[in-house]
N, C-alpha and C positions, 0 to 999 in steps of 0.2 A: 428215414424213408421218403419224407416230405419232399426231400431235395430232389429225390429220383423222380418223383411224381411230376415235379415243376417242368422237367425237360421233355415230358412226353405228353403234353396236353392235347386232349380230344383228338387222338389219332385217327378213330373211326370216322370222326365227323370230318376231318381234313381230307381222308381218302374219299369218302362219299362226294364231297364238293368238287375234287378234282376229277373223280369219274364222270360226274354230272356234267362237267364243262365238256369233257371228251365226247360223251353221248350226245349232247346238244349239236355239237360241230358235226359228227358223223351222220346223225339224222337229218342235219340241214343239207350235207352232201347227198343224202338218199333222196330228199325232197327234189333238188334241182335234177337229179338223175331221172326221178319219176316223171318229171315234166317232159323230158325229152324221150322217155321210153315207158309209157304207162302200162304196156304189156307185161313189164318185170314186176308188177305189183306184188305178187305172190312172194317171189325173192325178197323184195324189200321188207315186207311183212315179217317173214321168217327170220330175217338178220335182226329187225327191230324187236321182235319178241325174245329171241337169245339174248340180246343186249339188255334187256329190261329184266329178264330172269336172272342175270349175273348179279343184280342188286340185292337179292333176297337174302343172301348170307349176311350181309351187313345190319338186317333187321333182327337177325336170329343170334349171331354170335355177341359175346360180351366185349366190353372195351379192352379186357385184358388180352383177349385172344387176338384182337386187331393190332395191338401194339408189338406183336411178335414180328420180326423182321422177316421170318420165313413165311409168314401169311402176306406180308407186303411184296415179297418178291413174286409170290403166286399172282397176286392182283396185278402186278405191273406185267408179268408174262401174259396174262389173260388178257389185258387192254391193248398190249402190243400185237397180239392175234387179231382182235377186234380192229384194231388201227389198219393192218395189213390187209385184212380180208374186206374191209370197208373200201379202202382205196382199190382193191382189185374189182370188187363187185360194181362200183360206181365208176369205173373206168377212170381213175385218177392216179395211175401208176407211172407219172411222169418222172423222166430220170432227174432233172434238176430238184424235183419236189423230194425224191426219195433221198437223194444226197443232202440235201438240207435236213430231212429228218434224222437221218443216222448221225450227221456230224452234231445235230443239237443233242441227240442222246448221249453220245459220248463225253462231249465237253461238259454237259451238265452234270452228269455223274462224276467227273472228275473234280468239278466245282464243289461239290459236297455241301451245297448252300441253296435255298430257294431264291435268295436275293441274287446271288451270282448267276444262278441259271436264267432268270429273267434278262440279264445283261446279255448272256450268250444268245438268248433267243432273239433279242433285238438285233444284235451282230448279224447273226446268220439270216435273218428275215431281210436285212439290209442287202447282202450278198445275193439272197434268192430273187429279190425284186430287181437287183442291178442285171442279173442274168437274163431275167425274161425281158426286161427293157432293152437289153443290148440286142436280143435275138428278135424282137417284135417292133417293127416300125409304128404300128398302130396300138401302142401300149395305151391300156384303160386302167387308171388308177382306182376306179370304183368298180371294177369287175367283182362281182360277189364270189366267184370261185377264188380268185387271189386273196380276197379278204379272209375267206374261209381258210386258205391253206396257211395264210400268215398266223391267223389265230390258232390254227392245229399245231403249228411248230411252237408257239408260246405255251400251250397246254402240255406237249411233250416234254418241253425243257422243265416245266414246273413239276411235272410227274417224276421225271428222273432225278432231278435236284432233290426232291423230297425223300425219295427213296434212298438216295445216297446219304443224305443227312442223317436219317432214322438209323441206318447201317452204322454210320460213324458213331452217333450218339450212344447207341446201345453199347458199342464197345467201350465209350468213355465211361459208362454207367458202371459196366462191369468192372473197370480198372478203379473207379473211384469206390465201389463197394470193397473191393479187396484191400484198398488202401485203409478204408474205415475198418475193416475187419482187423487188419494188421495193427492199427493204432489201439483198437479195442483189446487186442490180445496183450499188446505191450502193457496197457494200463492195468490189466487184470494181474499179469504178472507182477508189475510193480506193487499192485495193492496185496498180492499174496506175500511179497518179500517184506512189506511193511508190516502186515499182520503178523508174520512169523517174527520179526524183530520185534514188535510190540509185546507178543506173548513171552518171548525170552526175557525181555525188561520187566514185565509184569511178574514173572515167576520169581526173579532175583530179589525183586523188591518185596513181594510177600513173604519170601523166605527169610528176608532179614528182618521182619517185624517181630516186635516182642510180643504181639497178639497172635492167638490163632486165626487162621484166615481160611475160608471155605468157598470157593468159587462154583457156583451153580449155573448151567447154561439155561438158556430160554426154554429148552425141552426137559428142565427140570433133572438133568443129569449132573452128577458131581464131576468138574472136570478139572479140579485141582484142590490139594489140600497141603498146607504148608507144613513144615516139621514142628512148629510149635503147637498147632492144632492136634497134631499126632501125640505130642507129649501130654498136652492136657487131657486128652480124651483115653490114652493109654492104647491106641490103636494105629498100626503103622499106615501111613498115608496112602500106601498102595493098595490097601484093603478097601480104601473108600473111594478111589479114582474109578471113574466110568460107571459107578453105580447109579440107578435111579433113586433119587433122594426119597421117594415114598414107596421104595420096594418093600415086600414082605419080609419081616425079621431084619429090617435095616440095622446096622451096628450102631446108629446115631439114635436109635429109640425115640424119646420124646423130644429130642432135638430136632430131629428130622420132621416131626408133626408140627411143631411151632415155626419152622422154616417154610414147610410146605403150604401152611394156613396163610403165611405172610406173602408168599408168592401167587398163591390163588386169589386173593383179596388185593393184590398189588399195594401193600403196606409196607413202608419201610420200618424196620424195627430200631426203636431208640430205647437204650437201656431196658431191654426186656430180661427179666430175671426169672430163672427157672431152678426150683429145687426138685432133684431127682434122685433116684437111687440109681447109682452108677458103679456098677462092678462090686456090688455088696457095701457100698459106702454112700451116705448122704452127701451130696455135693451141690453147689450152687454156681449156676453159670449166668453170664451175662451175654447177651446177644445183641449186635447192631447190624444192620444191613444198609446197603446202597446199590443203586443200579451199576452195572458194569458197562461202560461205554468205550469202544475200541477206536482205532483210526478213521477218521471220516465221520465220526458221530454215531456209528452203528452199534446198536445194544447187542452185547453177546451174553449177557446174563446178569446175575446178581451176586454180590459179594458179601459174605456174612463174617463178620468179626467176632471170635470167642474169647471170652475171659472165665478164668475160674475165680470166684470170690468167696470171701469167708462167711461162713453161715450167720455169724453174729455181727456182719458189716451192716451199715444202712443200706436200704434198697437204692439209694442214690449216690452210691460210690460209684 
């Protein structure tokens, strides 16, 4: 997930910065308009108030909400309304400027990059200045309205380019997430096949041992008993499989208690001898144990090795 977070850095901060630049330019247009028509102060204040109120959601919503492309589309649509409404209210719906705005918007959206959008804005600004210079003999390079118009074109380009970039980036994130999920599924499938292969091999090995073998899972459930163990205990292996080691009236009797004590205290049994009454006869068993580790180093349980020894043999046999 860290990789996905890196491609969406500070989305809310970026949106607030772009909108702030747009708001400053529009309010500067309002200031120059007020100097010419001070009687329209109420209209200017209402527009300014609505524009400032539109920033409130950014202080309320979490960063995660702002990263949604749907939310960014809503913000851009709202800003476009503010732009067109401001140009209309402040008498700046000049034909060449509107053409430049729409041209900037569409080309910047196609560029799908903020960097390329800036280049687009510079190109459109060049065309816009040329058209004004061509039509006006007394062209003034330092006209504040012209400078504001050029700055507005640049901000529109950045806004449109950033929106297009985020839209494409989200699609890339979804595709990357799907690819990673597919790889993870494949790894899990390979791991399952490896585990099954390992289990089959382990079963064959344990069945071929001349010793009794009892495999107990980490949940203290008997998951495998080889034929030799069944022969030593005179119990069919199927009657022990899937039983809880310490279940009441366990067929393993005192053997189960010794094995359970070793599991509880995480002790490996080494030459542990037990003399028990087994099916009406005195028998002596030797128990050894070791942790069972599967493919990838995962612990699946404990393997107990069982032998029957003579009652008269040395305890170190």
